C-alpha positions in Angstrom: -12.6 -10.9 22.1 -10.9 -12.9 24.9 -9.8 -16.5 24.3 -12.5 -17.9 26.6 -15.2 -16.1 24.6 -13.9 -17.5 21.4 -13.9 -21.1 22.8 -17.5 -20.7 24.1 -18.5 -19.6 20.6 -16.8 -22.6 19.0 -18.5 -25.0 21.4 -21.9 -23.6 20.6 -21.6 -24.7 17.0 -20.6 -27.9 15.3 -16.9 -27.4 15.8 -15.1 -30.3 17.3 -11.3 -29.5 17.3 -8.9 -26.6 17.2 -5.2 -26.3 16.2 -2.9 -23.3 16.6 -2.9 -20.6 19.2 -0.4 -17.9 20.3 2.0 -18.8 17.5 -0.3 -17.0 15.1 -0.8 -19.8 12.6 -4.4 -21.1 12.3 -7.6 -21.9 14.2 -9.6 -24.8 12.7 -13.2 -25.6 13.4 -13.8 -29.1 12.1 -17.2 -30.4 11.0 -18.8 -33.2 12.8 -19.6 -36.7 11.4 -22.9 -35.4 10.0 -21.3 -33.7 7.0 -20.7 -30.3 8.4 -17.8 -28.3 6.8 -14.5 -27.3 8.4 -13.4 -23.6 8.7 -9.8 -22.5 9.1 -8.8 -19.0 10.2 -5.3 -17.5 10.1 -4.1 -15.8 12.4 -5.2 -18.2 15.1 -7.4 -17.3 18.0 -5.4 -15.7 20.9 -2.3 -15.0 18.8 -0.5 -12.0 20.2 2.2 -11.4 17.6 0.6 -12.1 14.2 2.5 -10.8 11.2 0.8 -7.7 9.9 1.9 -8.2 6.3 0.2 -11.7 6.1 -3.3 -10.3 6.5 -6.3 -12.6 7.4 -7.1 -15.8 5.5 -10.2 -17.9 5.9 -10.7 -21.2 4.2 -13.5 -23.8 4.0 -13.3 -27.6 3.5 -16.3 -29.7 2.7 -18.4 -26.6 1.9 -18.3 -23.0 0.9 -18.0 -19.8 2.8 -21.3 -18.0 3.3 -20.2 -15.2 5.6 -16.9 -13.7 6.7 -16.7 -10.7 9.1 -13.4 -9.2 10.1 -13.5 -6.2 12.5 -10.8 -3.7 13.5 -11.9 -1.0 16.0 -15.5 -1.8 15.1 -15.0 -1.2 11.4 -15.2 -3.9 8.6 -11.9 -5.0 7.1 -12.3 -5.4 3.4 -11.4 -8.6 1.6 -11.9 -10.8 -1.4 -13.7 -14.2 -1.7 -12.3 -16.6 -4.3 -14.5 -17.7 -7.2 -15.1 -21.1 -5.7 -16.1 -19.4 -2.4 -13.7 -21.6 -0.4 -11.1 -18.9 0.4 -11.4 -15.3 1.7 -8.3 -13.0 2.1 -8.1 -9.5 3.5 -7.5 -6.9 0.8 -4.7 -5.1 2.6 -2.2 -5.7 5.3 -3.0 -5.2 9.0 -2.2 -2.4 11.4 0.7 -3.2 13.8 -0.5 -3.7 17.4 -4.1 -3.9 16.2 -6.7 -6.2 17.8 -8.9 -8.0 15.3 -12.0 -10.2 15.5 -13.0 -12.7 12.9 -16.2 -14.7 12.5 -16.7 -17.0 9.5 -19.5 -19.4 8.5 -19.4 -22.2 5.9 -22.2 -24.3 4.6 -22.1 -27.8 3.0 -24.1 -28.9 0.0 -26.6 -30.6 2.4 -27.1 -27.4 4.3 -25.0 -28.2 7.3 -23.1 -25.1 8.7 -20.1 -24.5 10.8 -19.0 -21.1 12.4 -15.5 -20.4 13.6 -14.1 -17.3 15.4 -10.7 -15.9 16.0 -9.6 -12.9 18.1 -5.9 -12.0 17.8 -3.4 -9.1 18.0 -0.7 -8.2 15.4 2.9 -7.5 16.3 3.8 -4.0 17.6 6.9 -3.4 15.5 7.6 0.2 14.6 8.0 1.2 11.0 11.5 2.4 9.8 9.7 4.8 7.5 6.5 6.7 8.1 4.4 8.7 5.7 5.0 12.3 6.7 2.9 14.0 4.2 0.5 13.6 1.2 0.1 16.4 -1.4 -2.5 17.6 -2.3 -4.0 18.0 1.2 -7.5 16.9 2.0 -9.9 19.6 0.8 -7.5 21.2 -1.7 -8.8 22.3 -5.1 -5.9 21.9 -7.6 -5.0 22.2 -11.3 -5.2 19.6 -14.0 -1.5 19.1 -14.0 -1.2 18.3 -10.3 0.8 15.3 -9.3 0.1 13.2 -6.1 3.1 13.1 -3.8 3.5 10.7 -0.9 6.5 11.6 1.2 8.4 9.5 3.7 10.6 10.3 6.7 13.3 7.9 5.3 14.0 6.3 1.9 11.9 3.2 1.3 14.3 0.2 0.4 14.1 -1.0 -3.2 12.9 -4.4 -2.1 9.9 -2.9 -0.3 8.8 -0.6 -3.1 6.8 -3.0 -5.2 4.5 -3.8 -2.2 4.2 -0.2 -1.3 3.3 0.7 -4.9 0.6 -2.0 -5.0 -0.9 -0.6 -1.8 -1.4 2.9 -3.2 -5.0 3.2 -4.3 -6.4 6.1 -6.3 -10.1 6.6 -7.2 -11.4 9.5 -9.3 -14.6 10.5 -10.9 -13.1 10.0 -14.4 -10.7 6.9 -14.6 -7.3 8.3 -15.3 -4.1 6.6 -16.6 -0.9 7.5 -14.8 2.2 6.1 -13.2 4.2 6.2 -10.0 7.9 7.2 -9.9 10.2 7.1 -6.9 12.3 10.1 -6.0 15.3 10.3 -3.9 15.7 13.1 -1.3 18.0 14.9 -3.8 15.4 14.7 -6.6 12.4 15.8 -4.4 11.4 19.4 -4.4 11.6 19.6 -0.6 14.2 17.1 0.2 11.9 14.3 1.3 12.1 10.9 -0.3 8.8 10.5 -2.2 6.8 8.4 -4.6 4.9 10.6 -7.1 1.9 9.8 -9.3 1.6 11.8 -12.6 -1.2 11.4 -15.1 -0.3 10.5 -18.7 -2.5 13.5 -19.8 -3.8 16.3 -17.6 -6.7 15.4 -15.3 -10.2 15.9 -16.6 -11.4 19.1 -15.0 -13.9 19.3 -12.2 -13.7 15.9 -10.6 -13.1 14.3 -7.2 -10.0 12.3 -6.4 -9.2 10.1 -3.4 -5.7 8.7 -2.7 -5.2 6.0 0.0 -1.9 4.7 1.1 -2.6 1.3 2.6 0.6 1.5 4.5 -0.3 -0.1 7.8 1.4 -3.5 8.1 3.5 -3.3 4.9 6.9 -5.0 5.5 9.5 -2.3 5.1 12.4 -4.2 6.5 13.2 -7.2 8.7 10.5 -7.3 11.4 9.6 -3.7 10.6 6.2 -2.6 9.2 4.3 0.4 8.1 2.5 2.2 10.9 -0.8 3.4 9.6 -3.0 4.1 6.5 -3.3 7.6 5.1 -6.2 8.9 3.0 -6.6 12.4 1.3 -9.6 13.7 -0.7 -9.2 16.6 -3.1 -10.8 18.1 -6.1 -9.5 18.9 -9.6 -10.8 22.4 -10.5 -11.3 24.1 -13.9 -8.7 23.7 -16.6 -6.2 26.6 -16.2 -3.6 26.7 -19.0 -1.0 29.5 -19.0 1.4 30.1 -21.8 4.3 32.5 -21.7 6.4 33.5 -24.7 9.8 35.0 -24.1 10.1 36.2 -27.7 6.9 38.2 -27.6 6.9 38.9 -23.9 3.2 37.9 -23.7 1.3 35.8 -21.2 -2.0 34.1 -22.2 -4.5 32.5 -19.7 -7.1 30.0 -20.8 -9.9 28.7 -18.7 -11.6 25.5 -19.9 -10.1 26.1 -23.4 -11.1 29.8 -23.7 -8.8 32.8 -23.5 -9.8 34.9 -20.4 -6.8 37.2 -20.0 -3.6 38.3 -21.7 -0.9 40.7 -20.5 2.6 41.8 -21.3 5.4 40.3 -19.2 9.2 40.6 -18.7 11.3 37.5 -18.3 14.9 36.9 -17.3 17.5 39.2 -18.8 20.4 36.6 -18.6 24.0 37.5 -18.1 24.9 35.7 -14.8 26.7 32.4 -15.7 28.0 30.9 -12.4 30.4 28.0 -11.7 27.8 25.4 -12.6 27.7 26.8 -16.1 24.0 27.9 -15.7 22.9 31.4 -16.5 20.8 32.0 -13.4 19.2 35.1 -14.7 17.5 33.2 -17.5 13.9 32.0 -17.1 13.6 28.3 -17.7 11.6 27.0 -20.7 9.3 24.0 -20.3 6.1 22.9 -18.6 6.0 24.4 -15.0 3.3 23.9 -12.4 2.2 26.5 -10.0 3.3 25.6 -6.5 3.0 27.7 -3.3 2.3 31.4 -3.2 3.2 34.4 -1.0 1.5 37.7 -0.6 5.0 39.3 -0.1 8.0 37.2 -1.0 11.6 38.1 -0.1 13.9 37.5 -3.1 17.7 37.3 -3.2 20.0 35.8 -5.8 21.1 32.2 -5.3 24.8 31.7 -4.6 25.5 35.3 -3.8 25.9 37.4 -0.6 25.5 41.0 0.1 28.2 43.0 -1.6 28.6 40.6 -4.5 28.0 41.8 -8.1 24.4 41.3 -8.9 23.2 41.2 -5.3 19.6 42.3 -4.6 17.2 41.9 -1.7 13.6 42.8 -2.5 10.2 42.3 -1.1 7.9 41.3 -4.0 4.1 41.3 -3.9 1.7 38.7 -5.3 4.3 36.0 -6.0 3.2 32.6 -7.2 6.1 30.1 -7.4 6.5 28.0 -10.5 9.9 26.3 -9.9 12.4 25.6 -7.1 15.1 27.8 -8.8 13.4 31.0 -7.7 11.0 31.6 -10.5 7.6 33.2 -9.8 4.8 35.0 -11.6 4.7 38.2 -9.6 4.1 42.0 -9.6 6.6 44.1 -11.5 8.7 46.2 -9.2 11.0 47.8 -11.7 11.0 49.6 -15.1 7.4 49.3 -16.3 8.5 49.9 -19.9 10.0 46.4 -19.9 6.6 44.7 -19.7 5.6 43.4 -23.1 8.7 44.7 -24.7 12.0 43.2 -23.4 13.3 40.8 -20.8 14.6 42.7 -17.7 13.9 40.4 -14.8 16.2 38.2 -12.6 14.4 35.1 -14.0 10.8 35.6 -12.9 7.8 36.4 -14.9 7.2 40.1 -14.0 3.6 41.2 -14.5 1.5 44.4 -14.1 0.2 44.8 -10.5 -3.4 44.2 -11.4 -2.6 41.1 -13.4 -0.3 39.6 -10.7 -2.9 40.2 -8.1 -5.6 38.6 -10.2 -3.5 35.6 -11.0 -2.5 35.2 -7.3 -6.2 34.9 -6.3 -7.4 33.0 -9.4 -4.8 30.2 -10.0 -4.8 26.8 -8.3 -1.7 24.9 -7.2 -0.9 22.5 -10.1 -1.9 24.7 -13.0 0.2 24.2 -16.1 2.5 27.1 -17.1 4.3 26.5 -20.3 7.2 28.9 -21.0 8.9 29.0 -24.4 11.7 31.0 -26.1 14.6 30.9 -23.6 17.9 29.2 -23.8 17.6 27.5 -20.4 15.6 24.3 -20.0 13.5 23.4 -17.0 14.9 20.3 -15.3 12.3 17.7 -14.4 13.5 17.7 -10.8 13.1 21.5 -10.5 10.0 22.0 -8.4 7.0 20.2 -10.0 8.8 19.9 -13.3 7.5 16.3 -13.8 5.8 17.0 -17.1 9.2 17.5 -18.6 9.8 13.7 -18.7 8.0 11.7 -21.5 5.5 9.5 -19.8 7.2 6.3 -20.9 10.4 7.4 -19.2 8.5 8.6 -16.1 6.9 5.1 -15.8 10.4 3.5 -15.7 11.1 5.2 -12.4 8.4 3.1 -10.7 9.1 -0.1 -8.9 6.5 -1.9 -11.1 7.4 0.0 -14.2 3.9 0.0 -15.6 1.0 2.4 -15.9 -2.0 2.2 -13.6 -5.6 3.5 -14.1 -7.5 5.0 -11.3 -10.6 3.3 -10.1 -13.9 5.0 -11.0 -15.8 6.7 -8.2 -19.2 8.3 -7.9 -19.4 11.9 -9.1 -21.2 13.2 -6.0 
């Protein structure tokens, strides 16, 4: 709306004075002498550089607000009306460089009304950090152990994290308690600084989840704001629980609590302790999550080159990654007599061809794979090893250091 249009609208009602303008403060429509209320809108009409992080505020004096409409690109901007109905404030921050239109009406106890309008634009500052990715992707069906990862192009400064955390909204069919934790680039599974939501307990199976990062207009630094909001919708599938015992060389698969498959496996043989003191041929014990998968994965030993003792270079079929240290559930390509009897692998969970193929097609990303019986522990920063941290400790890694419960949403 142009400034002239806004002024015409004001003259058509009981408004008698305005204050504010391009400085982005307020526009006030005052009531007349017949008891009509006054309405104040911030940012002011014709503002061209309004602060995105301040949002929109509408107040009434001498009456209560009966109607507030804030539009951005034709869509309603959500907000909250105070209990006394005298103040309305937008729920989230505003998009940088966005053009907004506000119309608000207040009524007095004697039925007199006043309507005020404001059309303004927010500042065009560019965010120092942008959301590069959200995992899971929209449309994904994932396992009950799946975290939610929001990944940034640069680290978010500590002073900006509380506001960012408050702007992260999760709705789910079944309200779920969880907590956010900030990860540095060195802690993240793919080298991107991230904030990660992990439930206290596994997600209830077969439900819908929506995560929205209300990032647009958040103050990230001095005169720097978040660029845009991001929303992803995904589904939690059936409960898939996989247990692997290195002592018995047995893998058990449960679907919704019932055993559906078992097979003999071969885990890491051990015997390759490198300079870091870690035996890289041992499988890690702990709660893993299935990650990405590959129909044919090229596998080579970390920290070695061709010609070194223990070097190998293999193409392995039906490979489902369960950590960042090179562990997969995959088809056995070596001595079949090892399966179910002894540990012969380079650290992976070798499986019969038919079982590996079935698992590759059946499992979701985010299924929980618990491995026991080895002398090497899964680190919580290894892949999606987040379930390795007790929930209370996980929570302390958040800016707000407190659990949150997802908002209920309709099951359809």
